[in-house]
N, C-alpha and C positions, 0 to 999 in steps of 0.2 A: 197107672201109677207114674208119678213124676220123678225125674232124676233127682238124686240127692243133692246136686249142686244148685238146686233152685231154692232161693231164699223165700220162705213163707212169711208174708206180711199180713198183719191185721190192722184195721183202722177203727178208731173210735172218733166219730164225727156225727154231730146232730143235724147238720145242714145237708139235706139229700143231694143237692146239686154238686156241692164240693165233694161229698162222698163218692158220687158216681164218677166225677172227673178223676179223682185220685185213683179209684179202683181201675179205671180204663188206662190211665198212664202206667200204673204198676204192671197190669196184665200185658201191656204191649212192650214192656221193657224186658230185654233178654236177661234171663237169670232170676227173675222175680215172679211171684204169683201171689195175688190177693185172694185168699179163700174165705176169710171171715171178716165181717164188718159189724159194728155195734153203734147204736145211736146214743148210748149213755154208759157211764162207768158201772152202774149196777149190773147191767146184763153182761158187760165184759168181765167183771169179777166173777160172776157165776159160771160163764162158759169158756172164757179164754184159756184157763188152765188145762182144759180137755184137749184143746187144739195145738198148744205149744208152738206159737209162732216164733220165728227168728227175730223179727222186728215188728214193733207196734208204732204206728203213727197216731199220736194222741192229741186231740183238740184240747185246749185249756179251758175255754169257757163252755161248759156243758150244763144241761139242766140238773138239778139236785147237786150231785157231787162234781167238783171241778176235776179237770184232767190231772192236775198236780196231786190232788188227794187220791185219785184213782191209781196213779203210778206208785204212790206210796204203799198202797194195798196190794197191788199186782206184783210189784218187783219181788217180794219175798216168796210169792207163789211161782214165779217165773225167773229165777235168778240168772239163767243163761240168755234171756231175751233182752234185746236192746230197745229202749223206749226213746222216741223222738217227739 
């Protein structure tokens, strides 16, 4: 179990290389942990409310639904989560 002061970060990114780099950077940064990643908004909308991240890094240009539209749908489900 992680300490409470660790910020839980989720990432929505369709480029595997960028996703891996961001995950590595977050996990190596003190006070942050990346536990969940998604390659599209549709899967994020289904699963992210169960994980309740503190912060979400959202790509804008994604297949099907854009990151902007994804944030519009996720924010009401996760009102305490910050989206970047």
